[in-house]
BAFI-3210 file (N, C-alpha, C; in Angstrom, 3 decimals, decimal comma, padded with zeros to 6 digits):
// residues 299
n [1|2|3|4|5|6|7|8|9|10|11|12|13|14|15|16|17|18|19|20|21|22|23|24|25|26|27|28|29|30|31|32|33|34|35|36|37|38|39|40|41|42|43|44|45|46|47|48|49|50|51|52|53|54|55|56|57|58|59|60|61|62|63|64|65|66|67|68|69|70|71|72|73|74|75|76|77|78|79|80|81|82|83|84|85|86|87|88|89|90|91|92|93|94|95|96|97|98|99|100|101|102|103|104|105|106|107|108|109|110|111|112|113|114|115|116|117|118|119|120|121|122|123|124|125|126|127|128|129|130|131|132|133|134|135|136|137|138|139|140|141|142|143|144|145|146|147|148|149|150|151|152|153|154|155|156|157|158|159|160|161|162|163|164|165|166|167|168|169|170|171|172|173|174|175|176|177|178|179|180|181|182|183|184|185|186|187|188|189|190|191|192|193|194|195|196|197|198|199|200|201|202|203|204|205|206|207|208|209|210|211|212|213|214|215|216|217|218|219|220|221|222|223|224|225|226|227|228|229|230|231|232|233|234|235|236|237|238|239|240|241|242|243|244|245|246|247|248|249|250|251|252|253|254|255|256|257|258|259|260|261|262|263|264|265|266|267|268|269|270|271|272|273|274|275|276|277|278|279|280|281|282|283|284|285|286|287|288|289|290|291|292|293|294|295|296|297|298|299]
n.u [062,696|065,076|064,900|067,479|069,922|072,466|075,380|078,069|077,892|076,580|078,583|080,662|081,003|081,942|084,301|085,837|085,989|087,287|089,724|090,812|091,052|092,965|095,161|095,683|096,297|098,648|100,284|100,377|101,178|103,568|104,880|107,948|108,718|106,617|104,899|103,336|102,149|102,342|102,273|101,976|101,583|099,216|097,470|097,477|096,270|093,676|092,852|092,860|090,772|088,547|088,555|087,971|085,287|084,076|084,909|083,981|081,259|080,934|081,785|079,787|077,565|077,602|078,043|075,896|073,934|074,637|074,452|071,724|070,573|071,388|070,107|067,439|067,249|067,678|065,781|065,706|065,130|066,092|064,727|064,817|065,234|065,236|066,716|067,897|069,675|072,147|073,058|073,435|075,463|077,455|077,836|078,672|081,058|082,538|082,896|084,205|086,650|087,787|087,840|089,591|091,898|092,355|092,999|095,522|097,115|096,900|098,199|097,011|094,766|095,946|097,024|094,946|094,409|096,833|097,076|095,958|097,879|100,061|101,060|103,578|102,948|100,774|097,788|094,611|093,953|095,035|093,174|091,461|092,712|091,898|091,363|090,964|090,030|088,062|086,554|087,378|086,418|083,731|083,037|083,472|081,345|079,151|078,049|076,613|074,540|073,329|072,304|070,097|070,197|069,400|070,756|070,961|070,919|073,299|075,075|074,674|075,703|078,377|079,115|078,909|080,980|083,175|083,074|083,492|086,175|087,549|088,408|090,396|092,743|095,154|097,854|097,571|096,110|096,607|096,879|093,733|091,251|091,628|089,548|088,122|090,122|090,442|088,204|087,461|088,575|091,228|093,087|095,707|095,828|095,445|097,570|099,597|098,720|099,227|101,941|105,320|107,232|108,735|107,611|105,152|103,846|101,052|098,989|096,313|093,638|091,032|087,875|085,672|085,656|088,235|088,322|088,137|090,718|092,011|090,764|091,486|094,222|095,760|096,426|098,427|099,884|100,589|103,853|106,686|107,388|105,653|106,824|105,687|104,100|105,187|106,973|108,608|108,762|106,915|107,935|106,201|103,657|101,673|098,378|097,294|099,406|099,768|097,395|097,669|100,156|100,932|099,568|100,859|103,406|102,826|102,146|104,633|106,120|104,741|105,392|108,018|107,930|108,920|107,392|104,042|103,321|104,920|103,904|101,247|101,804|102,864|100,598|098,598|099,731|101,378|102,192|105,014|106,035|108,404|109,661|110,988|114,497|115,976|116,880|120,081|120,986|122,234|124,371|125,185|125,996|128,144|129,863|130,439|131,757|134,018|135,275|135,968|137,806|139,870|140,682|141,706|143,858|145,521|146,152]
n.v [105,804|108,344|111,515|112,893|115,303|114,852|115,542|115,602|115,605|118,052|119,700|119,627|121,721|123,804|122,615|122,556|125,314|126,399|125,039|126,025|128,717|128,444|127,462|129,663|131,524|130,425|130,639|133,436|134,481|133,042|130,817|130,168|128,276|126,546|123,501|123,532|123,161|120,416|119,221|116,445|115,187|116,409|115,570|112,819|112,741|113,710|111,693|109,495|110,302|110,279|107,574|106,480|107,064|105,242|102,734|102,962|102,895|100,232|098,883|099,701|098,136|095,481|096,562|098,293|096,361|094,942|096,980|097,589|095,201|095,155|097,471|096,763|094,820|096,081|097,493|100,188|103,568|106,473|109,431|111,580|114,705|118,303|118,716|116,285|115,720|117,251|115,816|113,266|113,861|114,519|112,038|110,484|111,796|111,273|108,451|108,443|109,534|107,368|105,401|106,587|106,823|104,116|103,278|104,213|102,830|100,093|097,829|096,558|098,068|100,530|100,110|100,684|103,425|104,731|105,693|108,258|109,723|109,686|111,649|114,140|116,701|119,353|120,373|121,508|119,540|117,325|116,523|115,089|112,735|109,810|106,524|103,314|101,110|101,156|099,431|098,728|100,442|100,376|098,695|100,271|101,959|100,523|100,639|103,067|102,532|100,466|101,907|102,981|104,775|105,556|103,931|105,613|108,129|108,009|107,863|110,400|112,006|111,154|112,108|114,867|115,179|114,443|116,442|118,717|118,355|118,956|121,687|122,013|121,058|122,674|125,008|127,657|128,937|130,229|130,046|130,066|131,999|131,563|130,287|128,910|127,220|125,662|124,028|123,043|121,094|122,259|123,873|124,198|122,239|119,992|119,983|119,157|116,540|115,395|115,440|114,106|114,125|112,904|113,837|114,663|112,475|110,312|111,892|114,202|113,240|113,963|114,630|116,645|117,873|118,801|118,293|115,656|114,642|116,191|115,238|112,524|112,378|112,641|114,985|117,463|120,622|122,800|123,639|123,654|123,858|121,561|118,513|116,847|113,692|110,247|108,235|106,552|107,314|106,821|106,406|107,078|107,880|106,396|105,502|102,945|101,653|103,438|102,993|100,375|099,779|099,327|097,012|095,231|095,332|094,194|091,597|090,707|090,745|088,791|086,509|086,102|085,771|084,326|082,852|082,049|083,888|086,103|086,655|087,397|089,699|091,312|091,960|092,882|094,498|097,721|099,966|100,270|098,101|095,671|092,359|091,182|090,896|087,677|086,401|085,393|082,092|080,856|079,116|079,872|082,486|081,969|080,658|082,714|084,412|082,839|082,718|085,389|085,680|083,964|085,255|087,628|086,595|085,667|088,043]
n.w [075,133|075,791|074,169|073,024|071,948|069,370|070,459|069,639|066,819|066,342|067,192|065,402|063,353|065,050|066,000|063,641|063,009|065,315|065,187|062,791|063,529|065,580|064,102|062,407|064,365|065,436|063,193|062,764|065,212|066,362|068,848|069,916|071,780|071,973|070,988|068,686|065,262|062,937|059,704|058,854|061,290|062,224|060,202|060,661|063,187|062,587|060,838|062,584|064,228|062,462|061,775|064,259|064,567|062,862|063,914|066,540|066,102|065,349|067,686|069,371|068,964|070,325|072,877|073,459|073,543|075,863|077,819|077,559|078,417|081,132|081,987|081,684|083,618|086,071|088,748|089,098|088,001|086,361|085,594|082,690|083,298|083,843|086,151|086,696|084,661|085,045|087,309|086,229|084,418|086,245|087,521|085,320|084,711|086,998|086,847|084,436|085,178|086,657|084,710|082,879|084,458|084,988|082,415|082,170|083,950|083,662|081,481|079,178|078,858|078,516|076,015|074,341|074,980|074,612|072,065|072,024|073,272|071,659|070,009|069,531|069,520|070,649|070,193|068,873|067,005|068,153|070,000|068,439|067,956|068,426|069,893|068,200|069,406|071,446|072,950|075,456|077,343|078,182|080,536|082,809|083,117|083,809|086,472|086,355|084,554|085,989|088,079|087,001|084,882|081,614|078,716|076,442|077,599|079,035|076,861|075,802|077,907|077,872|075,375|075,782|077,627|076,016|074,036|075,606|076,288|073,991|073,617|075,497|074,578|073,848|073,405|073,309|075,184|078,320|081,884|083,525|085,425|088,973|090,476|088,491|087,518|089,751|089,935|087,367|084,515|082,552|079,833|080,901|082,970|081,390|079,667|081,337|081,729|079,229|079,093|079,064|081,007|084,044|086,555|085,757|084,734|084,399|085,600|086,455|085,470|085,066|083,360|082,668|085,172|087,459|090,055|090,911|090,639|092,538|094,830|094,863|094,825|092,444|091,230|089,668|089,370|086,558|086,047|085,002|081,443|079,467|077,887|075,188|074,282|074,305|076,748|075,391|072,303|069,236|065,883|063,558|061,167|060,282|060,383|061,059|062,361|064,473|065,811|066,695|067,793|070,484|071,198|069,529|070,693|073,190|072,401|071,440|073,814|075,254|073,816|074,524|077,211|080,293|082,039|083,180|085,067|084,518|081,978|082,589|084,037|082,019|080,656|082,453|084,400|085,014|082,208|082,068|083,396|084,519|084,856|087,971|088,565|088,820|092,021|092,909|094,013|097,233|096,795|094,244|094,730|096,397|094,619|092,836|094,585|095,293|092,809|092,442|094,505|093,690|091,404|092,506|093,901|091,820|090,656]
ca.u [064,092|065,186|065,168|068,584|070,643|073,801|076,228|079,283|077,524|076,305|079,800|081,674|081,354|082,762|085,627|086,547|086,246|088,296|091,008|091,311|091,471|094,222|096,208|095,997|096,945|100,018|101,025|100,566|101,865|104,203|105,596|109,079|108,828|105,452|105,025|102,756|101,546|103,142|101,231|101,750|101,041|097,818|096,714|097,308|095,279|092,354|092,534|092,514|089,449|087,556|088,524|087,326|083,840|083,677|085,104|083,087|079,928|080,952|081,853|078,552|076,525|077,542|078,021|074,510|073,179|074,928|073,861|070,270|070,230|071,541|069,066|066,156|067,286|067,647|064,460|065,858|064,943|066,388|064,081|065,599|064,603|066,198|067,580|068,618|070,756|073,423|073,499|073,946|076,759|078,397|078,139|079,468|082,401|083,206|083,338|085,203|087,934|088,338|088,147|090,800|093,012|092,603|093,632|096,925|097,865|096,784|098,810|096,114|093,910|096,824|097,199|093,885|094,474|098,127|096,875|095,671|099,096|101,186|101,565|104,506|102,357|099,604|096,917|093,232|093,835|095,403|091,937|090,800|093,510|091,156|091,657|090,033|089,710|087,447|085,779|087,875|085,896|082,345|082,762|083,561|080,086|078,062|077,322|075,681|073,368|072,685|071,592|068,858|070,394|069,162|071,971|070,992|071,292|074,736|075,750|074,607|076,655|079,723|079,363|079,164|082,324|084,121|083,068|084,148|087,631|088,175|089,037|091,510|093,952|095,775|098,891|097,295|095,416|097,403|096,066|092,482|091,037|091,932|088,351|087,821|091,188|090,305|087,069|087,313|089,738|091,591|094,281|096,888|095,797|095,518|098,955|100,307|098,313|099,834|103,396|106,044|108,190|108,456|106,725|103,839|103,270|099,870|098,370|095,224|092,807|089,660|087,296|085,163|086,059|089,563|088,201|088,389|092,168|092,354|090,245|092,093|095,680|096,453|096,541|099,696|099,736|101,586|104,930|107,594|106,758|105,599|107,317|104,565|104,370|105,362|108,334|109,291|107,917|106,860|108,338|105,329|102,408|100,754|097,280|097,125|100,458|099,464|096,265|097,914|101,568|101,118|099,104|101,964|104,467|102,379|102,258|106,057|106,525|104,142|106,120|109,305|107,726|109,492|106,430|102,685|103,265|105,473|102,953|100,139|102,319|103,027|099,278|097,714|100,423|101,539|102,875|106,461|106,410|109,399|109,792|112,150|115,656|116,042|117,884|120,935|120,958|123,411|125,467|125,663|126,737|129,413|130,704|130,922|132,734|135,256|135,938|136,584|138,970|140,936|141,169|142,525|145,120|146,340|146,657]
ca.v [106,238|109,801|112,202|113,801|115,678|114,311|116,686|115,580|116,009|119,478|120,435|119,535|123,044|124,532|121,988|123,008|126,750|126,636|124,526|127,010|129,897|128,137|127,385|131,035|132,154|129,913|131,187|134,884|134,777|131,781|130,701|129,289|127,203|125,675|122,389|123,995|122,233|119,762|118,787|114,999|114,852|116,844|114,689|111,540|112,925|113,805|110,361|108,671|110,710|109,773|106,121|106,129|107,124|103,989|101,617|103,135|102,428|098,767|098,439|100,053|097,111|094,600|097,336|098,719|095,165|094,655|098,065|097,446|094,064|095,580|098,471|096,060|094,011|096,889|098,086|101,635|104,394|107,899|110,152|112,653|115,974|119,402|118,651|115,008|115,700|117,610|114,730|112,212|114,347|114,401|110,615|110,042|112,368|110,534|107,157|108,722|109,685|106,055|104,742|107,218|106,430|102,705|103,123|104,606|101,985|098,694|097,911|096,179|099,234|101,560|099,822|101,441|104,870|105,282|106,393|109,675|110,371|109,349|112,825|115,023|118,037|119,541|121,372|121,048|118,285|116,232|116,057|114,171|111,502|108,896|105,106|102,509|099,905|101,689|098,389|098,548|101,511|100,194|098,134|101,274|102,691|099,630|101,118|104,135|101,868|099,717|102,876|103,362|105,757|104,947|103,935|106,793|109,269|107,870|108,239|111,863|112,552|110,862|113,023|116,192|115,102|114,435|117,761|119,655|118,183|119,415|123,000|122,041|120,582|123,823|125,780|129,072|129,473|130,048|129,694|130,794|132,437|130,518|129,528|127,998|126,210|124,773|123,119|122,454|120,740|123,403|123,593|124,069|120,922|118,906|119,958|118,284|115,156|114,911|115,560|112,849|114,228|112,018|114,423|114,885|111,226|109,738|112,919|115,014|112,351|114,446|114,961|118,013|118,392|118,430|118,052|114,245|114,502|116,799|114,362|111,193|112,460|112,541|116,319|118,189|121,862|123,053|124,534|123,730|123,615|120,117|117,876|115,975|112,404|109,069|108,076|105,971|107,765|106,012|107,195|106,709|108,606|105,412|105,371|101,567|101,396|104,259|102,368|098,993|099,504|098,788|095,622|094,477|095,233|093,223|090,264|090,351|090,447|087,520|085,408|085,901|085,657|083,096|082,141|082,605|085,057|087,220|086,958|088,151|091,025|092,068|092,360|093,514|095,489|099,013|099,944|100,176|097,017|094,677|091,321|091,348|090,052|086,546|086,500|084,201|081,226|080,959|078,394|080,685|083,621|081,442|080,389|084,003|084,908|082,065|083,121|086,698|085,502|083,381|086,318|088,549|085,924|085,638|089,387]
ca.w [074,980|075,856|072,905|073,325|070,727|069,109|070,798|068,822|065,462|066,350|067,540|064,341|062,803|066,025|065,979|062,442|063,139|066,342|064,699|061,821|064,300|066,258|063,088|062,001|065,511|065,514|062,058|062,907|066,476|066,780|070,120|069,601|072,772|071,897|070,044|067,437|064,299|061,903|058,773|058,896|062,605|062,257|059,305|061,353|064,251|061,971|060,330|063,739|064,673|061,521|061,933|065,533|064,370|062,239|064,833|067,678|065,685|065,393|069,079|070,078|068,781|071,510|074,129|073,677|073,923|077,279|078,617|077,532|079,277|082,530|082,255|081,827|084,832|087,284|089,025|089,252|086,818|086,526|084,486|082,077|083,648|083,862|087,324|086,754|083,668|085,685|088,188|085,367|083,923|087,355|087,693|084,171|084,828|088,072|086,334|083,405|085,868|086,987|083,440|082,344|085,318|084,733|081,108|082,280|084,879|083,248|080,155|078,089|078,676|077,965|074,591|073,682|075,235|074,212|070,790|072,274|073,793|070,781|069,287|070,238|069,396|071,506|069,593|068,814|066,255|069,061|070,628|067,515|067,867|069,290|069,635|067,413|070,192|072,669|073,638|076,821|078,208|078,619|081,872|083,871|083,239|084,188|087,660|085,987|083,993|087,078|088,919|086,341|083,811|080,311|077,888|075,573|078,443|079,287|075,625|075,734|078,883|077,375|074,266|076,371|078,199|074,909|073,405|076,528|076,309|072,755|073,715|076,448|073,886|073,188|074,100|073,071|076,361|079,530|083,049|083,660|086,818|089,962|090,853|087,389|087,504|090,912|089,773|086,037|083,706|081,715|079,019|081,748|083,602|080,411|079,152|082,279|081,478|077,988|079,154|079,261|082,110|085,173|087,550|085,154|084,231|085,059|086,438|085,901|084,670|084,987|082,073|082,804|086,483|087,956|091,506|091,202|090,828|093,832|095,884|094,855|094,891|091,157|090,639|089,656|088,598|085,508|086,475|083,859|080,150|079,188|076,663|074,885|073,670|075,147|077,272|074,230|071,208|068,020|064,712|062,448|060,962|059,730|061,353|061,531|063,347|065,646|066,515|067,159|068,123|071,837|071,155|068,913|071,704|074,194|071,800|071,425|075,191|075,650|073,166|075,186|078,661|080,826|082,881|083,087|085,943|083,760|080,916|083,178|084,364|080,773|080,170|083,425|085,230|084,371|080,914|082,184|084,311|084,121|085,889|088,848|088,272|089,758|093,080|092,838|095,184|098,094|096,150|093,126|095,288|096,896|093,459|092,354|095,549|095,164|091,553|092,646|095,360|092,879|090,525|093,285|094,217|090,616|090,399]
c.u [064,154|065,538|066,213|069,377|071,978|074,801|077,464|078,980|077,297|077,564|080,844|081,998|082,231|084,169|086,451|086,931|087,360|089,677|091,623|091,806|092,803|095,377|096,649|096,742|098,406|100,873|101,348|101,369|102,521|104,882|106,716|109,210|107,666|105,654|104,431|102,146|102,610|102,157|100,937|101,132|099,569|096,952|096,469|096,250|093,869|091,920|092,141|091,117|088,347|087,417|087,810|085,809|083,319|083,762|084,203|081,674|079,846|080,951|080,537|077,498|076,486|077,438|076,606|073,650|073,384|074,286|072,342|069,814|070,315|070,443|067,708|066,101|067,180|066,256|064,505|065,643|065,241|065,752|064,999|064,840|065,669|067,165|068,336|069,781|072,087|073,956|074,066|075,305|077,830|078,813|079,004|080,897|083,199|083,734|084,305|086,586|088,561|088,643|089,461|092,031|093,375|093,324|095,076|097,746|097,743|097,201|097,858|095,103|094,698|097,034|096,120|094,161|095,772|098,035|096,732|096,909|100,279|101,738|102,525|104,111|101,171|098,800|095,530|093,056|094,228|094,167|091,229|091,516|092,946|091,452|090,583|089,584|089,056|086,523|086,242|087,215|084,584|082,170|082,743|082,230|078,898|077,338|076,311|074,392|072,601|071,912|070,338|068,976|070,243|070,450|072,073|071,375|072,774|075,534|075,763|075,643|078,092|080,088|079,651|080,578|083,378|084,222|083,751|085,663|088,318|088,990|090,236|092,800|094,599|096,848|098,634|096,565|096,271|096,525|094,863|092,301|091,090|090,717|087,996|088,836|091,028|089,256|087,123|088,655|089,993|092,770|095,547|096,951|096,016|096,878|099,810|099,990|098,995|101,365|104,050|107,115|107,753|107,464|105,318|103,135|102,081|099,259|097,216|094,347|091,402|089,200|086,822|085,674|087,456|089,495|088,433|089,876|092,604|091,917|091,034|093,598|096,426|096,642|097,959|099,494|100,837|102,609|105,938|106,852|106,776|106,322|106,318|105,008|104,485|106,771|109,226|108,427|107,983|107,155|107,506|104,139|101,352|099,620|097,111|098,170|100,234|098,386|096,640|099,298|101,759|100,599|100,191|103,081|104,092|102,534|103,708|106,545|105,958|104,890|107,429|109,173|108,211|108,541|105,057|102,560|103,813|104,514|101,782|100,579|102,455|101,693|098,549|098,413|100,599|102,305|104,386|106,948|107,428|109,486|111,058|113,270|115,712|117,171|118,760|120,886|122,236|124,607|126,062|126,477|128,102|130,382|131,297|131,987|134,054|136,018|136,627|137,850|140,135|141,545|142,057|143,876|146,055|146,929|147,826]
c.v [107,768|110,390|113,289|114,097|114,972|115,450|116,752|116,076|117,509|120,309|120,450|120,890|123,871|123,956|122,527|124,475|127,032|126,155|125,491|128,258|129,644|128,074|128,777|131,752|131,726|130,489|132,671|135,252|133,505|131,904|129,703|128,125|126,221|124,594|122,739|122,895|121,629|119,023|117,288|114,572|115,216|115,949|113,330|111,650|112,979|112,434|109,419|109,017|110,185|108,252|105,701|106,176|105,809|102,840|101,731|102,670|100,901|098,257|098,682|098,950|096,145|095,378|097,789|097,531|094,842|095,704|097,918|096,304|094,454|096,563|097,807|095,258|094,847|097,480|099,617|102,348|105,853|108,632|111,256|113,956|117,053|119,301|117,333|114,957|116,156|116,515|113,565|112,605|114,217|112,946|110,105|110,551|111,663|109,200|107,323|108,856|108,329|105,240|105,272|106,816|104,964|102,472|103,616|103,612|100,493|098,620|097,573|097,298|100,389|101,355|100,506|102,944|105,514|106,065|107,896|110,435|110,253|110,522|113,622|116,483|118,136|120,707|120,766|119,791|117,094|115,666|115,029|112,831|110,484|107,437|104,436|101,270|100,286|100,687|098,166|099,503|101,123|099,619|099,187|101,987|101,800|100,096|102,211|103,537|101,136|100,636|103,414|104,433|105,046|104,992|105,145|108,045|109,225|108,275|109,750|112,493|112,328|111,796|114,434|116,246|115,183|115,807|118,789|119,575|118,640|120,687|123,035|121,492|121,739|124,434|127,272|129,724|129,182|129,619|130,628|131,235|131,276|129,662|128,513|126,870|125,213|123,702|122,348|122,061|121,873|123,027|123,414|122,691|119,813|118,864|119,070|116,818|114,577|114,965|114,219|112,951|113,378|112,575|114,655|113,584|110,770|110,700|113,577|114,221|112,874|114,728|116,391|118,642|117,907|118,109|116,589|114,011|115,091|115,878|113,067|111,216|112,361|113,902|116,858|119,467|121,984|124,051|124,712|123,414|122,121|119,737|116,774|114,671|111,307|109,032|107,386|106,253|106,819|106,917|106,772|107,650|107,675|105,171|103,957|101,224|102,205|103,569|101,066|098,769|098,918|097,356|094,728|094,279|094,218|091,807|089,799|089,983|089,111|086,336|085,096|085,750|084,297|082,283|082,767|083,853|086,288|087,633|087,778|089,571|091,903|092,606|093,249|094,474|096,783|098,928|099,778|099,021|096,074|093,619|091,542|090,417|088,906|086,719|085,249|083,407|081,402|080,268|079,209|081,863|083,169|081,188|081,668|084,555|084,179|082,465|084,457|086,564|084,932|084,434|087,275|087,924|085,896|087,001|089,668]
c.w [075,008|074,496|073,154|072,062|070,606|069,264|069,902|067,409|065,380|066,605|066,418|063,705|063,751|066,083|064,819|062,580|064,143|065,903|063,696|062,537|064,989|065,267|062,641|063,116|065,626|064,399|062,259|064,152|067,003|068,135|069,892|070,559|072,709|070,847|068,688|066,586|063,397|061,015|058,875|060,217|062,684|061,375|059,946|062,440|063,686|061,450|061,462|064,245|063,771|061,642|063,200|065,415|063,801|063,240|066,059|067,340|065,760|066,831|069,807|069,995|069,970|072,817|074,454|074,103|075,402|078,173|078,693|078,434|080,751|082,905|082,464|083,118|086,105|087,497|089,092|087,923|087,164|085,349|083,948|082,276|083,739|085,037|087,440|085,766|084,268|086,606|087,375|084,786|084,998|087,552|086,546|084,276|085,912|087,560|085,162|084,038|086,131|085,739|082,876|083,160|085,099|083,422|081,087|083,090|084,602|081,787|079,015|077,831|078,074|076,466|073,759|073,783|074,767|072,911|071,026|072,754|072,829|069,983|070,157|070,087|070,342|070,964|069,444|067,968|067,124|069,754|069,756|067,417|068,855|068,925|068,797|068,171|071,510|073,363|075,067|077,816|078,874|080,025|082,983|084,110|083,588|085,459|087,335|085,422|085,087|088,019|088,238|085,289|082,468|079,472|076,959|076,363|078,787|078,053|075,457|076,671|078,427|076,231|074,770|076,941|077,103|074,253|074,308|076,409|075,024|072,979|074,663|075,833|073,127|074,071|073,998|074,232|077,581|080,689|083,139|085,112|087,807|090,312|089,764|087,349|088,647|090,674|088,464|085,429|082,717|080,825|079,852|082,398|082,586|079,721|080,042|081,973|080,240|078,004|079,456|080,337|083,295|086,171|087,054|084,739|085,084|086,069|085,683|084,930|084,436|083,570|082,061|084,088|086,851|089,450|091,858|091,440|092,160|094,973|096,001|094,623|093,578|090,485|090,749|088,843|087,544|086,035|085,332|082,571|079,840|077,896|076,341|074,236|074,698|075,723|076,243|073,015|070,011|066,822|063,512|062,390|060,363|060,732|061,902|062,578|064,616|066,488|067,196|067,755|069,524|071,943|070,556|069,923|072,788|073,652|071,765|072,820|075,665|075,039|073,876|076,699|079,162|081,669|082,695|083,948|085,230|082,648|081,430|083,530|083,137|080,266|081,171|084,388|084,444|083,067|081,014|083,039|083,681|085,217|086,710|088,413|089,275|090,765|093,036|094,144|095,991|097,454|095,017|093,634|095,792|095,749|092,904|093,283|095,448|093,904|091,712|093,475|094,579|091,973|091,261|093,606|093,018|090,329|091,317]
res [m|p|n|l|p|d|v|v|l|w|s|i|p|a|f|v|l|l|t|v|v|e|m|v|s|v|r|l|h|p|d|e|d|a|a|g|y|e|a|k|d|a|a|t|s|v|t|m|g|l|g|s|l|v|f|d|f|l|w|k|i|p|i|v|a|i|y|t|a|v|y|e|l|t|p|l|r|v|p|v|l|w|w|t|v|p|l|m|l|l|a|q|d|f|f|y|y|w|s|h|r|g|h|h|v|v|r|i|l|w|a|c|h|v|v|h|h|s|s|r|r|f|n|l|t|t|a|l|r|q|p|w|t|s|w|t|v|w|p|f|y|l|p|v|i|a|l|g|v|h|p|a|a|l|a|f|c|s|s|v|n|l|v|y|q|f|w|i|h|t|e|r|i|g|k|l|p|r|a|f|e|f|v|f|n|t|p|s|h|h|r|v|h|h|a|s|q|g|g|y|l|d|r|n|f|g|g|i|l|i|v|w|d|r|l|f|g|s|f|v|p|e|t|e|r|p|a|y|g|l|t|k|n|i|a|t|y|n|p|l|r|v|a|t|h|e|y|v|a|i|a|k|d|l|r|t|a|g|s|w|r|e|g|a|g|r|v|f|r|g|p|g|w|q|p|a|e|p|v|p|s|a|a|a|r|q|t|v|g|d|g|a|a|v|g|e|g|a|a]
***
C-alpha cells in the first residue's frame, strides 16, 4: 500500500487560519454587495463538514472493499512515483468533473450534492458544507481503479482535489492573471458554479482544472455578480434537514407519481424535471370547442 500523507488532516490548520483571515477581512473592509458571513449559516456549514467526516468514514468501509476487489482483479498496476502522481491527479480530476456534472443533472445524485449549494452565502466556511450521503460518488472512479491505480493513491488524489477547492470559495479574491484563469479553477469560476441565476446554472464543474469545462462546453465566465443558493432555497439551519431535504422531496414526489414512468423521471431525470402535460384527445378538444361555441351564442 502506498505510504501517502493525509492531505486533509495536514491542511486543517491552514483552513482555520484562512477562515479567520477572511472573517477579519470582511469585518474590516466590508463589501456591501457581497454575501459575506452570517453566524448561523457559517455554523451550519462547519457542522455539515464535521458530520461529513463521520459519515464518509462509514461509507468508506463498503467502498474500499469494492475498490480493493476491482484492484485485485485488474492486471494493471500504476506505481506511485514522482512522475506518475501528477498523471493520477490529472485522471482523478477528469473523473471528478464527470462525477460533479452527473451530480447536477441526475436528481438522485443531486440530492447528495445539493447540500453544498444550499447556502446563500459564499465564503470559506461554504467549502466545509459537505454532504453526508457521498456514497453516490464512488462509481465514477471505478475506471481509475481498473487502470491500476491503488485505492489509497486515489484517496490521496481526491484529498488533494478537495483541499485545492477550499480556497476558491471566497468573494475576497477577484479575477487572477488570464493564463491562470484559463487553466485552473479559481474563485471567479467557482462563484459562477454556486450562483442560482439561469445563465450560471450547471456550469464550471471542474475541480482543480477548468479546462474540462472549456473542452466539454460547460464553461461560463463571471460577468454579473452571482446570487448564491438554490433556485428554491430552503429556510433552515438544521443540519439534518439540510442533509436530507432533497431526499424527502423525492419521496413526496414518488408518492404522488401517476405512473412508473413519472416515478423514474422524478428520480433519474434532472432536478427541475416535470412530467409533460397530457395532450387532450380529439374528442375532448371537440367537446371544449362545442362548449365555447355555445357560450358565444348565448352571449
